[in-house]
N, C-alpha and C positions, 0 to 999 in steps of 0.2 A: 213797193207802197210811199204816195205821195207824202210830201212834209206837212203838210195838214194833217196827215192821220197820226203822227208821230207829235206832233205840236202838243204843247200841255200849258195847264193853267199854272202861272208861274206861283211862286208866296215864299216868303220866308217863314220861318216858326209859325208857322199855319195860317200866317196873315197872306191875304194871297193879293195883287197886283196883278195892271194892263202892263204888256211887253211893247215898246217900239221898237228897239232894238239892245244890239249884247254886242260886243265882243268878247274875245277870249285872246292872253295873252301865255306865254311860256315857252317850254326852249330848255337846254343842257345846262349843267354849271359846269364850266371847265375852265383850267388853269391852264393858262400860255406863260410854257417854260423854254424863252428865248436863253440856247446856250451861245457862251462865245465860239466865236470863228465857227460858225454855224446860221447860215442866212434862214433854213425852216425851223422853225419853235416847235417843240413836244406840246400836243396836247392831252390832257390827263381828264378823262372824263369823270367828274365826281357824284351824275347824278341825274335825273332829270329836277328840273326848276318845279315850284310849285305853282298850278296855276294859279291866274288870277282872270278874274269875270268883271267884267263891267257892263253893268247894265242900264239902261234907260226906261224908267217905267212910271206909271202915275197911278193915280187913285182915282175915281169919278163918280160923282152921282150927289143927290140934293144934300146929301146927308157925308157928304165926304171925309168931313171934319175927323168923324169917330174914325173913317178907314185911315185917314192918315196919322191920326192919332197912335192907332195900336201899328202900324208898321214903322213910327217914328221909335215906339216901346221896344218894339223889336228889333230895332238895331245898334238899339241903345244896350242891350241887355248884357251884362256879363257874358263870356264865353262864348263856345261855338254853337251852330245851329241850324239847322233842315232847312236847306234849300229846296226849294222845286222849280229846277228851271227848265222854260221854257223850251229850250232844242236838247238841252243833255241831261234831263231828270232829277234823281235825288241825289244828295253829295250832301256833306259837312263842311261847314264852311265857318271863316270867322270873318267881321267885317273889318274893314284896313280906314272907307275912308266913304261920306254919303253926303251929297247934298239936296237940300230940298226947297223949291221955292213954288211961290204961287203970283198969279198976276191978276186984274180984275176984268181983262179981255178972255179969260178964260176962266169965268165963274164955276164954280163947282168943279175944280180940278187939283191936283194937288203934286206936283211934278216932284219925281226922284231920281239921283243919279245915285248907284250904288256901286263899290269897289272894292268885291270880294276875294280873298282866298280858300283855297282847300285847306279841310284841316283832318290829320289822321289824330290815332287813339294817344292819348298822353304816356311818356314813353317809361316803360316798367323799370323799374327801381335794381340798382342793380343787387346783384345776389351778393349775399354776404358771407356762404362759404358755398363750399362746392360740396353738390348733393352725393349720394349712394347712387350707382349708375344705374341697378334697376329703379329703384325708385322716381331716381328724375326722370327715367325713359319713359314709365308708362306716368306720369305725371303729364309728362307734354304731352304723349298722347291723346291722354283724357281730356288735356287745357282745350288743343288742336281741334278734336273734334266736337266738343258741345255747343259751340256759337249755330255750326250748321244743323243738329239737333235741337236745338231753339230756335231757330228761324223757320224750321219747317212747323210748326204745331202752336209756338204767339201770333197771332193777329189782332188788332184791333180795328180794321178795316171793315165799314160796315155796323161795326158794334155799339149799342146805346152808350151814354157819355158815363154812366155811371159801372161799368164795363173797365173804362180808359182809367176815373178814378180809383178802380177796387185794384187793378193793375199797378199803377203810381203808389200807391199807400204800401202795396206790399213791398215793393221796391225802396220806398224810404225804411222802411223796416229794417230792408237787408242792409243800410247804410248806418241805420244806427245801431244793429249789430257790430257793424264790422268797426264802426267808432267806440264801442264799449271793449271790443276785445284788443285796438290798438292801441289805448289806453292800459291794455293789463301788459302791452308787451314794452311799450316806451319807445324813445327814440329819439334821433339827434341828426342833422346831416341830412347829405339827399333823399336817404331810404324817407327819412319823415318828410320832407317835401311832396316827393311824390305820393306820397301818399294822399295830403293834405290838399294836391292836385286832383288826383282819381275820386275821392272823396265829396269836392267839389263839382265836377265834372258831374258826376251822376243824377244827384238832384237839382243841379240845376240845367239839366235840359232834357228832362224827364219828356216833354209832349214831344219833340222834339227825334228823340233817342226809340219811342217805340212806337215810332212812324220807320222805322229803318230798327228791324229787330236784330242783325248782326252788329250792327254801331250798338245797341245796349247790350248786347253778348258781352262783346269783348270788354266793353264800360264794366261790368259785374265784375268779370274774370280778373279786369286789370286790379280792379278795388280790392279781392280776395289774396293776389300779391303780394301788393303793396302790404297790404299786413304782413304777411308771413315774412315780411326780408324788415321788419322794423324791431330795434333792440338790436343788440351783440351779448345777449346772455347766449350762453350754451346748455344751460341746466334743463332738466325737462319740464319741468312745472312752466316756467317763464317761457321755454322756446314753444310746447303743444300744447297746453289749459286756453290761451286764446283760440287757436284753430278750432280747437275741441268744443268749446263753448258755439262757435259757429256753425260747426258742423251738427249741434246736438238741436240749434236754434228753430222751434215751430212758431211761426204768426199766430194769435191769438184772429180767429175769423170765424163769424157764425155761417153754421153749415145750412145752404138752401137748396131743396131737392132739385136737382137738373131736368126740370121738366118742360122748362124753352129752350129757345133757339140761342137765348143772350146767356140763362145760365151757362149751357154745355159752352160757347166761347172762354166766361169768366173760369170756369174750373180746368178748363185746360190750359187758361193762360196762367193761370196759379200754381198748375202741377209744372210746366215749361221753366217758370222762375224759380220755382224752391228746385226743380233737379240742376238747374243751370249754378246754382249758390252751393248746394250742397255737394254735386261733383268736384266744381272748382274748392269746393273747401277742406275736402277730402284729397284731392292731388294733393296739395300743400301741403297738407298734415304729412302728409306720406313722404314728401319732399324734405319735412323736416325729420321727421323722427326719424328717416336712413343716413340723416347727417350729424344726429347727435353723438356727440363721444361717451359713452356710456365710465360709469365706473366701473359696471362689471355685469355678466354676461346673465345676472338673475333681476337687475333693474333694465335690460335691454328687452329680456323674456316677455315681463311686466307690460313691457310700451307695447308689445308686439303683439300680445294676448286684448292687452286694451283697447286698441285701434283696431285689430280686427274685429273683434266682437263689434264696433261700431258700422265695420265696413259689410260682415254678413246679413246684420238688421235691415241695413239698407239696400243692398241684394235681394234680400228674401222679400223685399215690399218694392221693388220693382217687378221680381218677375213674378210674384200677384196679382198685380197692374196689366201686366201681358208686357212690360217695355225688359223685352230680354236684353236690347243693348245695354242698356244701360245699368242691369244689372252684372254683366260682363266686364263693363267699368269698374263696377268695383270689385270684383273678383281679382281681377288682374291687377290693381292695386294693392290688393292684402296680400297677393303671390310675390308683388315686386317686394314688399315690407319685409314680408317674411325672408325672401332671398338676401335680401341684405343685414338684415341681422344673423340670418348664419353663417354670413362672411364675416363677419365683426366679429362672433363669437368666439371662430377659432382664438383667437390672442387676447381675448375678454377674460379677467380673472374671475372667480367663483365667490359665492359668500360661505364663508364656515362657521360656525359657533365655536364657541372659548369661556369656560366660566373662570372666571378670577377668584383661587381662595381669600384672599381678601382685597379692600379696596386700594388702587393703587393709582398714580398721574397717569392720562395717556401717556405723557412724555419716556417715560419706565415702560412701558406696554411696549410703545413703537421703536425704544433705542430695543429692548430684549430680539424684539420680532425680526428686524431691519436693519441693524446695526450695521453686516454684513452684505445690505441688496444695493451693486453698483450699480444697477440695471435705467435708473435713473437719476434724474439729478433732483431729483426731489429731498426735502431736508427733512429730517426728524422728528423738527417743530411743524410742519406742513402734514405729514404721515400723521403726527398726531390729533393737530385738529381734524383731519379727515375721520379719525375714529370716532372722537367724539359726537363729531355732526350724523352719522351713518347711525349711532346708537341715541343719537336724541341726550345726551349728557348734559344738565344744565353748566356743570363748571368741569372743563377736561382736569383740574388737577384730583378730580376728587371717583374715578372710573369703581362703578359698584362691586364689591366681593360677593359671590353666591350667587349673581346673574347673568343670565346667558348674554354674550355680546358678538353682534357680528362683525367678521374680520373681512379680508380678502384673500383666498389665496395666491392671487399670481403674484401678491407683497409680500408672502410672509418667505420667511427661511427658515424654520422649523413647523 
């Protein structure tokens, strides 16, 4: 195939330009270690250097100033953008430097020299806790398969402008839902910074990302994963409720009959985006639920059943529309969570009921039940507070008599 057949119209963030020449720079990152009494150095290969691209280009025409201003806005915009390189095709890049000049001899032409560098996806936030084996494995598998499945269905090539706008509104809604969920979880430090990077990256590069579905899928998954590691609480509600909210999120959308090709594309893109967001949320929800330190087997079983019911509903809906692969993904996540809960259940306490004959302080009951228990370093004061919290007693000095209280068998000595 001749080179002209592979040559493409150059553009950056959708703004086209004409190209005269280009340069590409790269190489390897190496550490040169020179040892005493040794002539040859030891070379450590640290990976490939980021590729840099220098492009000489221009915009031309009687109204070239509008194209010039559009290209200036594109190269000065924050974050990364989609470059269609005339020789190397589509890639995500960041602008390192540019120069722009004009002269009266070349009236009607705006010249540009662009220096660009390839850009990867934002680094994921560090995982705060070690995940359960089954839940982590299935979550990783689901997240690994999701981008290809999304890219196979999502496209805006040849679509009307309102089809792209509809997809953009849905993606913005996902970002808003993730931001609300992040607010519920809280967080500081590297995890919060990673979330803010992922949140700003997605809506800030919508136009470019929608033309590169794989990059869009990784960005959505990265945003959900960033939410999942925010906060440092081990409590069920704080850890799981925000992810459950994301999984249950349903955007408002008027229903139109799919009677035209454009409406079919819009509906297909909508389903692909919702499936991606829900699979990512389900995977991170299962991962988080597998890592919680449950106070009792009853708490763990309640969590397993609640999440399992959600996944069953999603699996049935996917099967009804003929998406067997997604249905199997939800089923696999549900089975993995059940396996992790069962493994933890061997050592978890069971809940039993006790009715006091008369009102007494929680500390007195803790002393009576746990005074000889040396299996943990938990103090009697902490056990008393746990009894009051579990039974939602207004004041730990007054456990009500004649009322059934919940206690944990694994902690009781009688």
